[in-house]
C-alpha positions as CSV (number, residue, x, y, z in Angstrom):
1,M,-87.6,60.9,27.3
2,S,-84.6,61.3,29.3
3,E,-83.7,57.9,28.9
4,I,-84.3,58.0,25.0
5,K,-82.3,61.3,24.6
6,E,-79.6,59.4,26.1
7,L,-79.5,56.8,24.0
8,L,-79.9,59.0,20.9
9,E,-76.5,60.8,22.3
10,Q,-74.7,57.5,22.5
11,F,-75.6,56.6,18.9
12,S,-74.8,60.0,17.7
13,Y,-71.3,59.9,19.4
14,Y,-70.8,56.7,17.5
15,A,-72.0,58.0,14.1
16,N,-69.8,61.0,14.5
17,N,-66.3,59.6,15.6
18,P,-65.7,56.5,13.7
19,R,-62.0,57.0,14.2
20,K,-62.1,56.7,17.7
21,Q,-64.3,53.7,17.4
22,L,-61.8,52.2,15.4
23,D,-58.9,52.9,17.6
24,K,-60.7,51.4,20.5
25,Y,-61.4,48.2,18.4
26,L,-57.6,47.8,17.8
27,A,-56.9,48.7,21.4
28,Q,-58.9,45.6,22.2
29,G,-56.6,43.8,20.1
30,K,-59.1,43.1,17.3
31,K,-58.6,43.6,13.5
32,A,-60.7,45.6,11.4
33,A,-61.5,45.5,7.5
34,G,-63.2,48.2,5.6
35,V,-66.4,47.5,3.8
36,F,-67.1,50.0,1.1
37,P,-70.3,50.4,-0.9
38,Y,-72.3,48.3,-2.2
39,Y,-73.6,45.0,-0.9
40,A,-70.3,43.6,0.1
41,P,-71.0,40.6,2.1
42,E,-69.7,41.7,5.7
43,E,-71.0,39.1,7.7
44,I,-67.8,37.1,6.3
45,I,-65.8,39.6,8.2
46,Y,-68.1,39.4,11.3
47,A,-67.5,35.4,11.0
48,A,-63.8,35.7,10.9
49,G,-64.0,37.7,14.4
50,V,-62.8,40.7,12.3
51,V,-64.7,44.0,12.8
52,P,-66.4,45.1,9.6
53,F,-66.1,48.8,9.3
54,G,-67.9,51.0,6.7
55,V,-66.2,53.4,4.4
56,W,-68.6,55.8,2.6
57,G,-66.7,58.6,2.0
58,G,-67.8,61.0,4.6
59,Q,-67.2,64.8,4.4
60,G,-63.6,66.7,3.5
61,P,-61.9,67.8,0.9
62,I,-60.6,65.6,-2.2
63,E,-56.9,66.2,-3.0
64,R,-54.8,62.9,-3.3
65,A,-57.5,60.9,-5.1
66,K,-57.5,63.6,-8.3
67,E,-54.0,61.9,-9.0
68,Y,-56.1,58.6,-9.8
69,F,-59.8,60.1,-10.9
70,P,-60.8,62.9,-13.4
71,T,-62.8,65.5,-11.2
72,F,-66.1,64.4,-12.6
73,Y,-66.4,61.1,-10.9
74,Y,-68.7,61.2,-8.2
75,S,-67.8,62.4,-4.9
76,L,-68.4,59.4,-2.9
77,A,-65.7,57.0,-5.0
78,L,-63.5,60.3,-4.9
79,R,-63.8,60.7,-1.0
80,C,-63.3,57.0,-0.3
81,L,-60.1,56.9,-1.9
82,E,-58.9,60.1,-0.3
83,M,-59.6,58.6,3.3
84,A,-57.3,55.6,2.1
85,L,-54.5,57.7,0.9
86,D,-54.7,60.5,3.6
87,G,-54.3,58.0,6.5
88,T,-58.3,58.2,7.5
89,L,-58.2,54.3,7.1
90,D,-54.8,53.4,8.8
91,G,-55.1,50.5,11.2
92,L,-57.3,48.8,8.4
93,S,-56.1,45.0,7.7
94,A,-58.2,44.9,4.5
95,S,-60.6,46.7,2.6
96,M,-63.5,44.8,0.8
97,I,-64.3,46.6,-2.5
98,T,-67.1,46.0,-4.8
99,T,-67.5,47.0,-8.6
100,L,-71.1,47.4,-9.1
101,D,-71.1,50.9,-11.0
102,D,-68.8,52.2,-13.6
103,T,-67.2,54.2,-11.3
104,L,-66.4,51.5,-8.6
105,R,-64.7,49.3,-11.6
106,P,-62.0,51.6,-12.1
107,F,-62.2,52.9,-8.5
108,S,-61.4,49.4,-7.3
109,Q,-57.8,49.2,-9.6
110,N,-57.1,52.7,-9.0
111,Y,-57.2,51.6,-4.8
112,K,-55.0,48.5,-5.9
113,V,-52.1,50.6,-6.8
114,S,-52.3,52.9,-4.5
115,A,-53.7,52.4,-1.3
116,G,-54.0,48.6,-1.9
117,R,-50.0,48.5,-0.9
118,K,-50.8,49.6,2.3
119,I,-54.4,48.0,3.0
120,P,-54.9,44.8,0.9
121,M,-58.1,44.7,-1.2
122,I,-60.3,41.8,-1.0
123,F,-62.1,42.4,-4.6
124,L,-65.5,41.3,-5.5
125,N,-66.9,41.4,-8.9
126,H,-70.9,40.4,-8.4
127,G,-72.5,39.1,-11.2
128,Q,-75.4,41.2,-12.0
129,H,-77.6,38.1,-13.6
130,R,-78.1,37.4,-9.8
131,K,-81.6,35.7,-9.9
132,E,-80.7,32.5,-12.1
133,E,-79.4,29.8,-11.0
134,F,-75.9,29.9,-12.5
135,G,-75.8,33.3,-11.5
136,K,-76.0,32.3,-7.8
137,I,-73.6,29.7,-8.3
138,Y,-71.3,32.3,-9.8
139,N,-72.0,34.8,-6.8
140,A,-71.6,31.9,-4.6
141,K,-67.7,31.3,-5.5
142,I,-67.1,35.3,-5.4
143,F,-68.1,35.3,-2.2
144,K,-66.0,32.0,-1.2
145,K,-63.1,33.6,-2.9
146,A,-63.6,36.9,-0.8
147,K,-63.7,34.6,2.4
148,E,-60.2,32.6,1.4
149,E,-58.5,36.4,0.7
150,L,-59.9,37.5,4.0
151,E,-58.5,34.3,5.9
152,K,-55.1,34.7,4.0
153,I,-54.7,38.7,4.8
154,C,-55.7,38.3,8.5
155,D,-54.6,35.1,9.0
156,V,-58.0,33.8,10.6
157,K,-60.2,31.0,9.7
158,V,-64.2,31.2,8.8
159,T,-66.0,28.4,9.7
160,D,-69.5,27.3,8.3
161,E,-70.4,27.6,11.7
162,S,-69.4,31.2,12.4
163,L,-71.1,32.2,9.0
164,K,-74.2,30.7,10.3
165,K,-74.1,32.8,13.4
166,A,-73.0,35.8,12.0
167,F,-75.9,35.5,9.6
168,E,-78.3,35.5,12.6
169,V,-76.5,38.3,14.3
170,Y,-76.9,40.4,10.7
171,N,-80.7,39.3,10.6
172,E,-81.5,40.4,13.6
173,N,-79.9,44.0,13.2
174,R,-81.6,44.5,9.8
175,A,-85.1,43.4,11.7
176,E,-84.5,46.2,14.4
177,K,-83.1,48.9,12.0
178,R,-86.4,48.3,10.2
179,K,-88.8,48.6,13.2
180,F,-86.8,51.7,14.1
181,I,-87.4,53.3,11.0
182,K,-91.0,52.7,11.5
183,L,-91.0,53.7,14.9
184,A,-89.4,57.1,13.6
185,G,-91.8,58.0,11.3
186,T,-94.3,58.0,13.9
187,H,-92.6,59.9,16.5
188,P,-91.2,62.8,14.7
189,Q,-91.3,65.0,17.9
190,S,-88.7,62.2,19.6
191,I,-86.7,61.4,16.6
192,K,-85.5,64.1,14.8
193,A,-84.1,63.5,10.9
194,S,-80.7,64.0,12.5
195,D,-81.3,61.2,15.3
196,R,-82.6,59.1,12.7
197,C,-79.5,59.2,10.4
198,Y,-77.0,58.7,13.3
199,V,-78.9,55.8,14.9
200,L,-78.7,54.2,11.3
201,K,-75.1,55.4,10.5
202,S,-73.5,54.5,13.8
203,S,-74.2,50.6,12.4
204,Y,-71.0,51.0,10.5
205,F,-68.8,51.6,13.1
206,M,-70.0,49.3,15.9
207,L,-70.1,45.5,16.0
208,K,-73.6,44.6,15.3
209,D,-74.5,42.6,17.9
210,E,-73.5,45.6,20.1
211,H,-75.6,48.0,17.9
212,T,-78.6,45.9,18.1
213,A,-78.5,45.6,22.0
214,L,-78.6,49.4,21.6
215,L,-81.1,49.8,19.3
216,K,-83.5,47.1,21.4
217,E,-83.4,49.6,24.3
218,L,-84.2,52.7,22.3
219,N,-87.2,50.8,19.9
220,A,-88.9,49.6,23.2
221,K,-88.6,53.0,24.7
222,L,-90.4,54.3,21.5
223,E,-92.8,51.7,21.3
224,Q,-94.0,52.8,25.1
225,L,-94.8,56.4,23.7
226,P,-98.2,57.2,21.5
227,E,-97.7,58.3,18.3
228,E,-96.8,61.6,17.8
229,S,-98.5,64.5,16.0
230,W,-96.5,66.6,13.1
231,D,-97.3,69.9,11.6
232,G,-94.0,69.7,9.4
233,V,-93.9,68.0,6.3
234,K,-93.1,64.4,6.0
235,V,-91.3,62.6,3.1
236,V,-89.4,59.3,1.3
237,T,-85.7,60.2,0.7
238,S,-84.0,58.7,-2.1
239,G,-80.4,58.8,-3.6
240,I,-77.0,57.3,-2.1
241,I,-76.1,58.8,1.1
242,T,-77.5,61.9,3.1
243,D,-75.5,62.0,6.4
244,N,-74.1,65.4,5.8
245,P,-74.4,67.5,8.9
246,G,-75.1,70.7,7.2
247,L,-78.2,68.9,5.3
248,L,-79.3,67.4,8.8
249,E,-79.5,70.8,10.4
250,V,-81.8,72.0,7.1
251,F,-83.9,68.9,7.8
252,D,-84.3,69.6,11.6
253,N,-84.8,73.2,11.3
254,Y,-87.4,73.1,8.4
255,K,-89.1,70.4,10.5
256,V,-88.7,67.1,7.9
257,C,-89.9,64.1,9.1
258,I,-88.4,61.0,7.2
259,V,-91.0,58.5,7.2
260,A,-89.0,55.9,4.8
261,D,-86.1,56.2,2.6
262,D,-84.7,54.7,-0.6
263,V,-81.3,55.5,0.4
264,A,-78.5,53.1,-0.2
265,H,-76.6,54.3,2.9
266,E,-79.5,53.6,5.0
267,S,-82.7,51.3,3.7
268,R,-81.4,49.6,0.6
269,G,-79.5,46.9,2.0
270,L,-81.8,46.2,5.0
271,K,-85.1,44.8,3.0
272,V,-83.5,41.5,2.6
273,D,-82.9,38.8,5.3
274,I,-80.4,35.9,4.7
275,D,-82.5,32.6,4.5
276,L,-81.1,30.5,7.3
277,S,-82.5,27.2,6.1
278,I,-79.9,27.4,3.1
279,E,-77.4,25.0,4.3
280,E,-74.4,26.0,2.3
281,P,-73.4,29.6,3.7
282,M,-71.9,30.8,0.1
283,M,-75.2,30.1,-1.6
284,A,-77.4,31.3,1.1
285,L,-75.4,34.9,0.7
286,A,-75.9,34.5,-2.9
287,D,-79.5,34.1,-2.5
288,Q,-79.7,36.9,-0.7
289,F,-78.5,39.0,-3.1
290,A,-80.5,37.6,-5.8
291,R,-83.9,38.7,-4.1
292,M,-82.2,42.2,-3.6
293,D,-84.4,44.8,-5.9
294,E,-85.7,48.3,-6.6
295,D,-81.9,49.6,-6.9
296,P,-80.7,51.4,-9.5
297,I,-77.2,49.9,-9.2
298,L,-78.8,46.3,-9.8
299,Y,-79.8,44.9,-13.0
300,D,-83.7,44.4,-13.4
301,P,-85.1,43.9,-16.8
302,D,-88.4,45.4,-15.5
303,I,-87.9,49.2,-15.2
304,T,-91.3,49.7,-13.7
305,K,-90.7,48.0,-10.6
306,R,-88.6,50.5,-9.0
307,P,-90.2,53.9,-9.4
308,K,-93.5,52.0,-8.4
309,Y,-91.7,50.8,-5.4
310,V,-90.6,54.4,-4.1
311,L,-94.1,55.5,-4.9
312,D,-95.4,53.2,-2.7
313,L,-93.2,54.1,-0.2
314,A,-94.6,57.4,0.0
315,K,-98.2,56.6,-0.1
316,E,-98.2,53.7,2.1
317,N,-96.4,55.7,5.1
318,G,-98.2,58.9,4.5
319,A,-95.4,61.0,3.2
320,D,-96.2,64.2,1.4
321,G,-93.8,63.7,-1.2
322,C,-90.2,62.7,-2.0
323,L,-87.0,64.5,-2.1
324,L,-84.6,63.0,-4.1
325,F,-80.8,63.8,-3.5
326,M,-78.8,63.0,-6.9
327,M,-75.2,62.8,-6.7
328,N,-73.6,65.0,-9.0
329,F,-71.9,62.6,-12.0
330,N,-73.7,59.6,-10.5
331,D,-74.8,58.1,-14.0
332,T,-76.6,55.3,-12.7
333,E,-79.0,57.3,-10.5
334,E,-79.4,60.0,-13.4
335,M,-80.3,57.3,-15.7
336,E,-83.4,56.4,-13.4
337,Y,-84.4,59.8,-12.7
338,P,-86.9,60.1,-15.7
339,S,-88.8,57.1,-15.1
340,L,-89.2,57.9,-11.1
341,K,-90.0,61.5,-12.1
342,K,-92.8,60.2,-14.7
343,A,-94.5,57.8,-11.6
344,F,-94.8,60.7,-9.3
345,D,-96.2,63.1,-11.9
346,E,-98.9,60.6,-12.9
347,A,-99.7,59.9,-9.3
348,K,-99.5,63.6,-8.5
349,V,-97.3,63.4,-5.7
350,P,-94.5,66.0,-5.2
351,L,-90.9,64.8,-6.1
352,I,-88.2,67.3,-5.9
353,K,-84.5,66.7,-7.1
354,M,-81.7,68.2,-5.3
355,G,-77.9,68.0,-6.5
356,Y,-76.1,66.6,-3.9
357,D,-72.2,65.5,-3.0
358,Q,-70.1,65.0,-0.3
359,Q,-68.2,68.0,-0.7
360,M,-71.2,70.6,0.0
361,V,-71.3,72.9,2.9
362,D,-73.8,75.6,1.7
363,F,-77.3,74.5,1.6
364,G,-78.9,77.6,0.3
365,Q,-80.5,75.9,-2.5
366,V,-81.9,73.0,-0.6
367,K,-83.5,75.6,2.0
368,T,-85.2,77.1,-1.4
369,Q,-86.3,74.0,-2.5
370,L,-87.8,72.9,0.7
371,E,-89.5,76.1,1.2
372,T,-91.2,75.2,-2.4
373,F,-91.9,71.8,-1.4
374,N,-93.5,72.8,1.7
375,E,-95.4,75.6,-0.2
376,I,-96.7,72.6,-2.4
377,V,-97.5,70.5,0.3
378,Q,-99.8,73.0,2.4
379,M,-101.6,73.5,-1.2
380,N,-102.1,70.0,-1.5
381,R,-103.6,69.6,1.9
382,F,-106.3,72.2,1.5
């Protein structure tokens, strides 16, 4: 157990000290590029010998970003721009920015005229009709253009060989993360909710091969342990991001075990690997994106697929219910809520919705809702 604790402390350090990580890589003579939400093909950055560095807002004030956005835009976008404007991201050579929802589209342009003068933007306008052949061809062209922009900005060269090597590295990292998520769900005494978050979050600030090596050690140790009993609640979490330290403290104190998640910052991007048999690297990336599903931000004509997916996550992993963290002013997630609520109600599985943003410091309402949730769970158990 001491070895597991030591490994978890390392993951926690990397997750909670992104600036130190960035400075470490820069001191090694490496260049770094910011990877903003969602579904940016960061394998291209890795293949260039540049460090992909995750930018997901983080906790803190929103001041300068208000000059470019109304206050009712969701906090993830505002915080990402704030980080670029207040110096938090200084040292990055470029930023890879996508436009997959109605906030990210104006965000990209606001970034371009503000922080983009200091940290150039690599613009990615994914095609939402991603499954048809014309959609794959379009997205492959978009990814190729991003590669060329990265090469120009960072003065690097990305080869097909280096891309295929990057695909292998990232597929392995996704596989180890999926394994860890399962092991965390069956070892709730060894892996607290905060531990689980930091293991996954740390990969945004580490080279993926380095993260994989450390994660393999942890997974091997957990596999040696028997499955652990748990007298708290077991849940599936859903939403965009749930890494707030105050929220994680509530999870730990209220004995919440996360057996699976439908969180954009955690598992949504881990489900689909790159098909290594596809010879043309950009088509391989387009094919991977084509197979991404069950995400509110991605177009899908079958509106029943996502509610069923989240409900099945709860059922298949023995969860007592789902905790849905709805980021304030995020219309995309809010539009999906009624169908999700209907599916859980019909299955008689508890679903608790909680408001969330990245400036929250008071989680009293969450505590009250968790107490209610626990009472519902206890009644269902008898």
